[in-house]
DSSP file (Angstrom, degrees, kcal/mol; ACC not computed):
  #  RESIDUE AA STRUCTURE BP1 BP2  ACC     N-H-->O    O-->H-N    N-H-->O    O-->H-N    TCO  KAPPA ALPHA  PHI   PSI    X-CA   Y-CA   Z-CA
    1    1 A M              0   0    0      0, 0.0    16,-1.7     0, 0.0     2,-0.3   0.000 360.0 360.0 360.0 145.7  134.9 -151.9  151.1
    2    2 A L  E     -A   16   0A   0    113,-0.4     2,-0.4    14,-0.2    14,-0.2  -0.864 360.0-144.8-113.8 147.4  136.4 -154.6  148.8
    3    3 A F  E     -A   15   0A   0     12,-2.9    12,-2.5    -2,-0.3     2,-0.5  -0.920  11.1-155.9-107.3 137.9  137.0 -154.5  145.1
    4    4 A K  E     -AB  14 114A   0    110,-2.7   110,-1.4    -2,-0.4     2,-0.4  -0.966   4.3-162.7-117.9 119.1  136.7 -157.7  143.1
    5    5 A F  E     -AB  13 113A   0      8,-3.3     8,-2.5    -2,-0.5     2,-0.3  -0.855  16.2-177.2-101.0 133.1  138.6 -158.0  139.8
    6    6 A K  E     + B   0 112A   0    106,-3.4   106,-2.6    -2,-0.4     2,-0.3  -0.919  16.2 166.7-132.6 153.6  137.5 -160.7  137.4
    7    7 A S        -     0   0    0      3,-0.5     3,-0.5    -2,-0.3   104,-0.1  -0.958  43.0-116.2-154.1 163.4  138.3 -162.2  134.1
    8    8 A Q  S    S+     0   0    0    102,-0.5   103,-0.1    -2,-0.3   101,-0.0   0.653 112.4  48.0 -76.4 -14.2  137.3 -165.4  132.2
    9    9 A V  S    S+     0   0    0     98,-0.1     2,-0.3    91,-0.1    -1,-0.2   0.463 111.6  42.0-107.9  -2.6  140.9 -166.7  132.3
   10   10 A T  S    S-     0   0    0     -3,-0.5    -3,-0.5    94,-0.0     2,-0.1  -0.868  84.2 -97.0-135.6 169.3  141.9 -166.2  135.9
   11   11 A S        -     0   0    0     -2,-0.3    -2,-0.1     1,-0.1     2,-0.0  -0.412  59.1 -79.7 -77.6 165.8  140.5 -166.6  139.4
   12   12 A D        -     0   0    0     -2,-0.1     2,-0.5    -6,-0.1    -6,-0.2  -0.333  36.7-146.2 -68.0 148.0  139.1 -163.5  141.1
   13   13 A L  E     -A    5   0A   0     -8,-2.5    -8,-3.3    -3,-0.1     2,-0.5  -0.980  13.4-165.2-115.7 119.9  141.4 -160.9  142.7
   14   14 A I  E     +A    4   0A   0     -2,-0.5     2,-0.3   -10,-0.2   -10,-0.2  -0.918  12.4 174.9-110.7 128.9  140.0 -159.3  145.8
   15   15 A M  E     -A    3   0A   0    -12,-2.5   -12,-2.9    -2,-0.5     2,-0.1  -0.938  35.4-101.6-132.0 152.3  141.6 -156.1  147.1
   16   16 A L  E  >  -A    2   0A   0     -2,-0.3     4,-2.6   -14,-0.2     5,-0.2  -0.388  42.2-110.0 -65.7 152.6  141.0 -153.6  149.8
   17   17 A E  H  > S+     0   0    0    -16,-1.7     4,-3.0     1,-0.2     5,-0.3   0.894 113.5  50.8 -55.1 -49.0  139.5 -150.3  148.6
   18   18 A A  H  > S+     0   0    0      1,-0.2     4,-1.9     2,-0.2    -1,-0.2   0.909 114.3  43.7 -60.5 -43.9  142.6 -148.1  149.2
   19   19 A D  H  > S+     0   0    0      2,-0.2     4,-2.2     1,-0.2    -1,-0.2   0.916 115.0  48.8 -68.2 -43.0  144.9 -150.5  147.3
   20   20 A A  H  X S+     0   0    0     -4,-2.6     4,-2.8     1,-0.2     5,-0.2   0.924 111.5  49.3 -62.9 -44.9  142.5 -151.1  144.5
   21   21 A R  H  X S+     0   0    0     -4,-3.0     4,-2.5    -5,-0.2    -1,-0.2   0.891 109.6  52.4 -63.6 -38.5  141.8 -147.4  144.0
   22   22 A R  H  X S+     0   0    0     -4,-1.9     4,-1.9    -5,-0.3    -1,-0.2   0.934 112.8  44.0 -62.5 -45.8  145.6 -146.6  144.0
   23   23 A L  H  X S+     0   0    0     -4,-2.2     4,-2.5     2,-0.2    -2,-0.2   0.904 113.9  50.0 -67.7 -40.9  146.3 -149.2  141.3
   24   24 A L  H  X>S+     0   0    0     -4,-2.8     4,-3.3     1,-0.2     5,-0.6   0.905 109.2  52.3 -63.2 -40.4  143.2 -148.1  139.2
   25   25 A H  H  X5S+     0   0    0     -4,-2.5     4,-1.6    -5,-0.2    -1,-0.2   0.896 110.8  48.0 -62.7 -39.5  144.3 -144.5  139.4
   26   26 A I  H  <5S+     0   0    0     -4,-1.9    -2,-0.2    -5,-0.2    -1,-0.2   0.932 119.2  38.5 -64.6 -45.9  147.8 -145.5  138.2
   27   27 A M  H  <5S+     0   0    0     -4,-2.5    -2,-0.2     1,-0.1    -1,-0.2   0.868 134.6  17.7 -75.1 -37.6  146.4 -147.5  135.3
   28   28 A L  H  <5S-     0   0    0     -4,-3.3    -3,-0.2     2,-0.4    -2,-0.2   0.637  94.0-117.7-113.4 -19.3  143.5 -145.4  134.2
   29   29 A G  S  <<S+     0   0    0     -4,-1.6     2,-0.3    -5,-0.6    -4,-0.2   0.341  94.8  49.1  90.6  -6.7  144.0 -141.9  135.7
   30   30 A H  S    S-     0   0    0     -6,-0.6    -2,-0.4     2,-0.0    -1,-0.3  -0.909  77.1-129.3-150.4 174.9  140.8 -142.3  137.8
   31   31 A D        -     0   0    0     -2,-0.3    -6,-0.1    -3,-0.1   -10,-0.1  -0.576  26.5-176.3-136.2  73.0  139.3 -144.9  140.1
   32   32 A P        -     0   0    0      0, 0.0     3,-0.1     0, 0.0    -8,-0.0  -0.294  32.5-126.4 -69.6 154.4  135.7 -145.9  139.3
   33   33 A D  S    S+     0   0    0      1,-0.1     2,-0.3   -30,-0.0   -12,-0.0   0.819  95.6  22.6 -68.7 -31.0  133.8 -148.3  141.5
   34   34 A K  S    S+     0   0    0     80,-0.2     2,-0.3    81,-0.1    80,-0.2  -0.953  80.1 122.1-133.1 152.6  133.0 -150.5  138.4
   35   35 A G  E     -C  113   0A   0     78,-1.9    78,-2.1    -2,-0.3     2,-0.3  -0.996  39.8-118.2 176.4-175.5  134.6 -150.8  135.1
   36   36 A I  E     -C  112   0A   0     -2,-0.3     2,-0.5    76,-0.2    76,-0.2  -0.995   6.2-153.9-147.0 142.7  136.3 -152.8  132.4
   37   37 A I  E     -C  111   0A   0     74,-3.0    74,-2.3    -2,-0.3     5,-0.1  -0.982  28.1-137.3-116.7 117.2  139.6 -152.8  130.7
   38   38 A L    >>  -     0   0    0     -2,-0.5     3,-1.5    72,-0.2     4,-0.8  -0.307  21.9-109.6 -71.7 156.1  139.4 -154.2  127.2
   39   39 A V  G >4 S+     0   0    0      1,-0.3     3,-1.0     2,-0.2    -1,-0.1   0.872 119.2  56.3 -52.8 -41.1  142.0 -156.7  125.9
   40   40 A K  G 34 S+     0   0    0      1,-0.2    -1,-0.3     2,-0.1     4,-0.3   0.743 109.6  46.4 -67.0 -21.9  143.3 -154.0  123.5
   41   41 A D  G <> S+     0   0    0     -3,-1.5     4,-1.7     1,-0.1    -1,-0.2   0.504  88.7  87.9 -96.9  -6.3  143.9 -151.6  126.4
   42   42 A L  H <X S+     0   0    0     -3,-1.0     4,-2.7    -4,-0.8     5,-0.2   0.904  82.0  55.5 -63.1 -44.3  145.6 -154.1  128.7
   43   43 A P  H  > S+     0   0    0      0, 0.0     4,-2.4     0, 0.0    -1,-0.2   0.895 108.9  48.8 -58.2 -38.3  149.2 -153.6  127.5
   44   44 A A  H  > S+     0   0    0     -4,-0.3     4,-2.3     2,-0.2    -2,-0.2   0.904 111.3  49.6 -66.4 -40.1  149.0 -149.9  128.2
   45   45 A A  H  X S+     0   0    0     -4,-1.7     4,-2.1     2,-0.2    -1,-0.2   0.903 111.5  49.2 -64.6 -41.0  147.6 -150.6  131.7
   46   46 A I  H  X S+     0   0    0     -4,-2.7     4,-2.8     2,-0.2     5,-0.2   0.929 110.6  50.5 -63.0 -45.2  150.5 -153.0  132.3
   47   47 A A  H  X S+     0   0    0     -4,-2.4     4,-2.3    -5,-0.2    -2,-0.2   0.906 110.8  48.6 -61.2 -42.8  153.1 -150.5  131.1
   48   48 A K  H  X S+     0   0    0     -4,-2.3     4,-2.1     2,-0.2    -1,-0.2   0.909 113.4  47.0 -64.5 -41.7  151.7 -147.7  133.4
   49   49 A L  H  X S+     0   0    0     -4,-2.1     4,-2.1     2,-0.2    -2,-0.2   0.920 112.9  48.1 -67.5 -43.6  151.7 -150.0  136.4
   50   50 A E  H  X S+     0   0    0     -4,-2.8     4,-2.3     1,-0.2    -1,-0.2   0.877 111.1  52.0 -64.4 -36.9  155.2 -151.3  135.7
   51   51 A S  H  X S+     0   0    0     -4,-2.3     4,-2.3    -5,-0.2    -1,-0.2   0.913 109.2  49.3 -64.8 -42.7  156.4 -147.8  135.3
   52   52 A A  H  X S+     0   0    0     -4,-2.1     4,-2.3     2,-0.2    -2,-0.2   0.885 110.4  51.1 -64.0 -39.0  154.9 -146.7  138.6
   53   53 A V  H  X S+     0   0    0     -4,-2.1     4,-2.4     2,-0.2    38,-0.2   0.925 110.2  49.3 -64.0 -44.1  156.5 -149.6  140.3
   54   54 A A  H  X S+     0   0    0     -4,-2.3     4,-2.2     1,-0.2    -2,-0.2   0.899 111.3  49.3 -62.6 -41.0  159.9 -148.8  138.8
   55   55 A Q  H  X S+     0   0    0     -4,-2.3     4,-2.3     2,-0.2    -1,-0.2   0.897 110.7  50.4 -64.7 -40.3  159.5 -145.1  140.0
   56   56 A D  H  X S+     0   0    0     -4,-2.3     4,-2.2     2,-0.2    -2,-0.2   0.915 111.2  48.2 -63.7 -43.5  158.6 -146.2  143.5
   57   57 A E  H  X S+     0   0    0     -4,-2.4     4,-2.3     1,-0.2    -2,-0.2   0.898 111.3  50.6 -64.8 -39.9  161.6 -148.5  143.7
   58   58 A A  H  X S+     0   0    0     -4,-2.2     4,-2.4     2,-0.2    -2,-0.2   0.904 110.3  49.7 -64.7 -41.1  163.9 -145.8  142.4
   59   59 A A  H  X S+     0   0    0     -4,-2.3     4,-2.3     2,-0.2    -2,-0.2   0.900 111.0  49.6 -64.6 -40.6  162.5 -143.3  145.0
   60   60 A R  H  X S+     0   0    0     -4,-2.2     4,-2.3     2,-0.2    -2,-0.2   0.910 111.4  48.8 -64.4 -41.8  163.0 -145.9  147.8
   61   61 A L  H  X S+     0   0    0     -4,-2.3     4,-2.5     2,-0.2    -2,-0.2   0.910 110.5  51.0 -64.2 -42.6  166.6 -146.5  146.7
   62   62 A Q  H  X S+     0   0    0     -4,-2.4     4,-2.2     1,-0.2    -2,-0.2   0.915 111.6  47.2 -62.2 -43.9  167.3 -142.8  146.5
   63   63 A R  H  X S+     0   0    0     -4,-2.3     4,-2.2     2,-0.2    -1,-0.2   0.887 111.1  52.0 -65.8 -38.2  166.0 -142.3  150.1
   64   64 A S  H  X S+     0   0    0     -4,-2.3     4,-2.0     2,-0.2    -2,-0.2   0.920 111.0  46.9 -63.8 -43.7  168.0 -145.3  151.3
   65   65 A Q  H  X S+     0   0    0     -4,-2.5     4,-2.1     1,-0.2    -2,-0.2   0.885 111.1  51.7 -66.3 -38.3  171.2 -143.9  149.9
   66   66 A A  H  X S+     0   0    0     -4,-2.2     4,-1.7     1,-0.2    -1,-0.2   0.894 109.5  50.3 -65.0 -39.1  170.5 -140.4  151.3
   67   67 A A  H  X>S+     0   0    0     -4,-2.2     5,-0.8     1,-0.2     4,-0.7   0.882 110.1  50.1 -66.7 -37.8  170.0 -141.9  154.7
   68   68 A Q  H ><5S+     0   0    0     -4,-2.0     3,-0.6     1,-0.2    -2,-0.2   0.884 109.2  51.7 -67.9 -37.8  173.2 -143.9  154.5
   69   69 A K  H 3<5S+     0   0    0     -4,-2.1    -1,-0.2     1,-0.2    -2,-0.2   0.850 104.2  57.1 -66.7 -33.5  175.1 -140.7  153.5
   70   70 A A  H 3<5S-     0   0    0     -4,-1.7    -1,-0.2    -5,-0.2    -2,-0.2   0.724  93.6-149.6 -70.7 -19.9  173.7 -138.8  156.4
   71   71 A L  T <<5 +     0   0    0     -4,-0.7    -3,-0.1    -3,-0.6    -2,-0.1   0.844  39.4 154.3  52.4  38.8  175.2 -141.4  158.8
   72   72 A M      < -     0   0    0     -5,-0.8    -1,-0.2     1,-0.1     5,-0.1  -0.736  52.4-101.1 -94.0 144.5  172.4 -140.9  161.2
   73   73 A P    >>  -     0   0    0      0, 0.0     3,-1.4     0, 0.0     4,-1.1  -0.336  34.4-116.0 -59.8 147.9  171.4 -143.6  163.7
   74   74 A A  T 34 S+     0   0    0      1,-0.3     3,-0.3     2,-0.2    -2,-0.0   0.822 112.6  55.4 -58.5 -34.4  168.2 -145.3  162.5
   75   75 A D  T 34 S+     0   0    0      1,-0.2    -1,-0.3     3,-0.0    -3,-0.0   0.684 115.6  37.2 -76.9 -15.0  166.1 -144.2  165.5
   76   76 A T  T <4 S+     0   0    0     -3,-1.4    -1,-0.2     2,-0.1    -2,-0.2   0.432  87.0 119.5-111.8  -1.3  166.9 -140.5  164.9
   77   77 A A     <  -     0   0    0     -4,-1.1     2,-0.4    -3,-0.3   -10,-0.0  -0.404  45.7-162.1 -66.8 138.1  166.9 -140.5  161.1
   78   78 A Q        -     0   0    0     -2,-0.1     2,-0.5   -11,-0.0    -6,-0.1  -0.923  24.4-110.3-122.3 148.8  164.3 -138.2  159.6
   79   79 A D    >   -     0   0    0     -2,-0.4     3,-0.5     1,-0.2     5,-0.0  -0.652  22.2-154.1 -76.4 123.0  162.8 -138.1  156.1
   80   80 A T  T 3  S+     0   0    0     -2,-0.5    -1,-0.2     1,-0.2   -17,-0.0   0.724  91.9  52.4 -73.8 -20.8  164.1 -135.0  154.4
   81   81 A T  T 3  S-     0   0    0      2,-0.2    -1,-0.2    -3,-0.0     3,-0.1   0.640 102.3-129.2 -88.8 -14.5  161.1 -134.7  152.1
   82   82 A G  S <  S+     0   0    0     -3,-0.5     2,-0.5     1,-0.2    -2,-0.1   0.475  71.6 119.3  81.0   1.0  158.5 -134.9  154.9
   83   83 A E        -     0   0    0      0, 0.0    -1,-0.2     0, 0.0     2,-0.2  -0.889  60.1-136.0-105.4 123.4  156.7 -137.7  153.0
   84   84 A A        -     0   0    0     -2,-0.5     2,-0.3    -3,-0.1     0, 0.0  -0.545  16.3-127.7 -80.1 140.7  156.4 -141.1  154.8
   85   85 A L        -     0   0    0     -2,-0.2     4,-0.1     1,-0.0    -1,-0.1  -0.682  22.1-116.2 -85.3 138.8  157.1 -144.2  152.8
   86   86 A D        -     0   0    0     -2,-0.3     4,-0.1     1,-0.1    -1,-0.0  -0.577  19.9-135.5 -67.8 131.4  154.5 -147.0  152.9
   87   87 A P  S    S+     0   0    0      0, 0.0     2,-0.6     0, 0.0    -1,-0.1   0.752  92.6  68.6 -65.2 -20.7  156.2 -150.0  154.6
   88   88 A V  S    S-     0   0    0      3,-0.0    -2,-0.1     2,-0.0     5,-0.0  -0.883  91.7-126.2 -99.9 123.5  154.6 -152.2  151.9
   89   89 A R     >  -     0   0    0     -2,-0.6     4,-1.7     1,-0.1     3,-0.4  -0.257  12.4-122.8 -66.7 151.6  156.2 -151.5  148.5
   90   90 A L  H  > S+     0   0    0      1,-0.2     4,-2.8     2,-0.2     5,-0.2   0.859 113.5  62.4 -60.1 -35.2  154.1 -150.7  145.5
   91   91 A A  H  > S+     0   0    0      1,-0.2     4,-1.4   -38,-0.2    -1,-0.2   0.879 103.4  48.5 -58.8 -38.2  155.6 -153.7  143.8
   92   92 A Q  H  4 S+     0   0    0     -3,-0.4    -1,-0.2     2,-0.2    -2,-0.2   0.892 114.4  44.6 -69.4 -39.8  154.1 -156.0  146.5
   93   93 A R  H  < S+     0   0    0     -4,-1.7     4,-0.4     1,-0.2    -2,-0.2   0.852 117.4  44.9 -71.9 -34.7  150.7 -154.4  146.1
   94   94 A A  H  X S+     0   0    0     -4,-2.8     4,-2.9     1,-0.2     5,-0.2   0.674  89.7  86.5 -85.3 -18.1  150.8 -154.5  142.3
   95   95 A S  H  X S+     0   0    0     -4,-1.4     4,-2.3     1,-0.2     5,-0.2   0.897  90.0  45.6 -54.7 -49.8  152.1 -158.0  141.8
   96   96 A P  H  > S+     0   0    0      0, 0.0     4,-2.2     0, 0.0    -1,-0.2   0.901 114.9  49.3 -62.1 -37.5  148.8 -159.8  141.9
   97   97 A M  H  > S+     0   0    0     -4,-0.4     4,-2.7     2,-0.2    -2,-0.2   0.914 109.8  50.6 -66.6 -42.6  147.2 -157.2  139.6
   98   98 A L  H  X S+     0   0    0     -4,-2.9     4,-2.6     2,-0.2     5,-0.2   0.905 110.0  50.6 -62.0 -41.1  150.1 -157.5  137.1
   99   99 A K  H  X S+     0   0    0     -4,-2.3     4,-2.1    -5,-0.2    -1,-0.2   0.932 111.5  47.8 -61.6 -45.5  149.8 -161.3  137.1
  100  100 A L  H  X S+     0   0    0     -4,-2.2     4,-2.0     1,-0.2    -2,-0.2   0.936 113.2  47.6 -60.7 -47.6  146.1 -161.0  136.4
  101  101 A L  H  X S+     0   0    0     -4,-2.7     4,-1.6     1,-0.2    -1,-0.2   0.895 111.1  50.7 -62.5 -41.3  146.6 -158.5  133.6
  102  102 A K  H  X S+     0   0    0     -4,-2.6     4,-2.5     1,-0.2    -1,-0.2   0.868 109.2  51.1 -67.4 -36.0  149.4 -160.6  132.0
  103  103 A H  H  X S+     0   0    0     -4,-2.1     4,-2.4     1,-0.2    -1,-0.2   0.891 108.2  53.3 -64.2 -38.6  147.2 -163.7  132.0
  104  104 A C  H  <>S+     0   0    0     -4,-2.0     5,-1.6     1,-0.2    -2,-0.2   0.825 111.9  44.9 -66.1 -31.4  144.4 -161.6  130.4
  105  105 A V  H  <5S+     0   0    0     -4,-1.6    -2,-0.2     3,-0.2    -1,-0.2   0.910 112.7  50.2 -76.2 -43.9  146.8 -160.6  127.6
  106  106 A A  H  <5S+     0   0    0     -4,-2.5    -2,-0.2     1,-0.3    -3,-0.2   0.892 125.8  26.8 -63.4 -41.8  148.2 -164.1  127.1
  107  107 A D  T  <5S-     0   0    0     -4,-2.4    -1,-0.3    -5,-0.2   -98,-0.1  -0.810 109.7-116.9-120.6  85.9  144.8 -165.7  126.8
  108  108 A P  T   5 +     0   0    0      0, 0.0     2,-0.3     0, 0.0    -3,-0.2   0.143  57.9 138.6 -42.1 116.5  142.8 -162.7  125.5
  109  109 A S      < -     0   0    0     -5,-1.6    -2,-0.1   -70,-0.0     2,-0.1  -0.963  49.2-116.6-157.2 140.2  140.1 -161.7  128.0
  110  110 A D        -     0   0    0     -2,-0.3  -102,-0.5   -72,-0.0     2,-0.5  -0.389  26.3-132.2 -71.7 155.7  138.8 -158.4  129.3
  111  111 A M  E     - C   0  37A   0    -74,-2.3   -74,-3.0  -104,-0.1     2,-0.3  -0.952  26.1-177.5-110.4 132.4  139.2 -157.6  133.0
  112  112 A V  E     -BC   6  36A   0   -106,-2.6  -106,-3.4    -2,-0.5     2,-0.3  -0.865   1.7-174.5-122.5 159.0  136.2 -156.3  134.9
  113  113 A W  E     +BC   5  35A   0    -78,-2.1   -78,-1.9    -2,-0.3     2,-0.3  -0.987   7.6 168.2-150.0 160.8  135.8 -155.1  138.4
  114  114 A G  E      B    4   0A   0   -110,-1.4  -110,-2.7    -2,-0.3   -80,-0.2  -0.957 360.0 360.0-160.4 173.5  133.1 -153.9  140.9
  115  115 A V              0   0    0     -2,-0.3  -113,-0.4  -112,-0.2   -81,-0.1   0.406 360.0 360.0 -95.2 360.0  132.6 -153.2  144.5
């Protein structure tokens, strides 16, 4: 399933369901199939998304440093937390959404989405 995000000031943003739901959950705390973020709520959504990206980058850096300290060969290195990292960074997944949201703030327009 695909999610389509729209606004009057930008072109449509189409995302795969899993990625869209993850970003919506970060911004809103839930992930509805349809919805709207009003202009007045956009700065808060942007802040939450940017904060999540910063936390993801910090976690990746911490894991990288821990792996370097362990001095283990790359093919035998194991994740000490047991949680696998997504090979695509949250920053990469969130970048198109952040651009859309920032355009909506700059030229005031609500963002809507649906399936």
